[in-house]
Every structure is written in structure tokens, then in C-alpha cells.
N, C-alpha and C positions, 0 to 999 in steps of 0.2 A: 504494499499500500504506499509505503514511503517513497519508493522509487517511482511509482505511477504518478504521485502528486508532485514530485521534484520535476519530472519531465513536463508535466502540465504547467507548472509555475514558470519554468524557463523557456516556454514555447515562444515567447514574443521576442527573444534576444536576436533571432536571426534577421528580423526586420530592422532592429537597431544597428546591427553590424553592417548590413547592406546599405542603409542610408548614410553611414559615415563613408563607405567605399564610394557611393555615388559622388559625394562632395569632394573627396580627395582625388578621385579619378577625374572629375570634371576640371578641377584646377590644374592638374598636371597635364591634361589634354589641351587645356587652353594655353598653358605656358609652352608646350611643345609646338603648338600651331604658331605662336607668336615668334618664338626663336627661329623657326623654319621659314618665316616670311621675311624677306629682306627689308622692306620698308618699315614693318611694325618693329623689327629688331633694332633698326638704326634709330627710329624715333624714340624708343624706350631705352636706348643705350644698353642693349642686351647683346651678347655675342651671337652672331648668326651662325646656326648650325645647319649646314646643308645635309639633305638625306634624312631629315627627322620626320618626314611625312608618314613613314610606316609606324612610328610610334603614335603619331596623331590618329591614324586610322584604328590602330590597336586600342588606344584610349577611348576613342569614340564607340568602338564596339563594346568595350567593357562597360561604359556608362549605359549604353542602349540595353545590354543584357542585364545589368543591375536594375535599371528602371523596370524592365519586364518582369523580373523576379519579384520586386517590390509591388508591382500591380497585382500579380496573381497571388501574393502572400498577404494581401490587404485584409482579408476577413479576420476579425479579431478572434483570438483563441479563447476557448471556454475553459475555465478551471473546473476540473472533476474533483468534487470533494467527496472523498470516501469516508464514511462514518464507521468507526470501528467499535465494535460492541465488546465491552470488557466482560 
């Protein structure tokens, strides 16, 4: 009973972890795009990194997959309270 309730109580933590992943991956994808673009990198005084488009595409795919996971994980978990009879 204890294991069952522990799993039910921690069921919402995957949504918390994936939302942090979306924020971090979005920031890193934006930074990769900016450093790969010649004019944006020069304007923001960042070093231009040629060939970083693959990382931008990978980051965009990671953000999209994370948002898809978050969308299908949106229904709230229900806590199953098991009453023990002494």
C-alpha cells in the first residue's frame, strides 16, 4: 500500500521536469540560432559559430517533442488513497 501511494503522490513530477526542460531547451535553441546568424551575432557582440544550424534544429525538435509530451500529460493525476484496516 505504501509503494502504491508513493507512486501516485509523485505522479506529477514528470510534468514539472519536462516544463523545466522546455524552458532550458528554448533558451539554448535561441542562443544557438543567434550565434549561427551572422548579423544577429555581430549586433549582440557574440562570437559567430558557423555550422551550428544542426544544433538549432535538434533543439527545436527537443522543444517540440517536450511540448507534445506536456500536452498529452496534461490531465491531472488522481491520488488513490488506500485505507488500511488495523
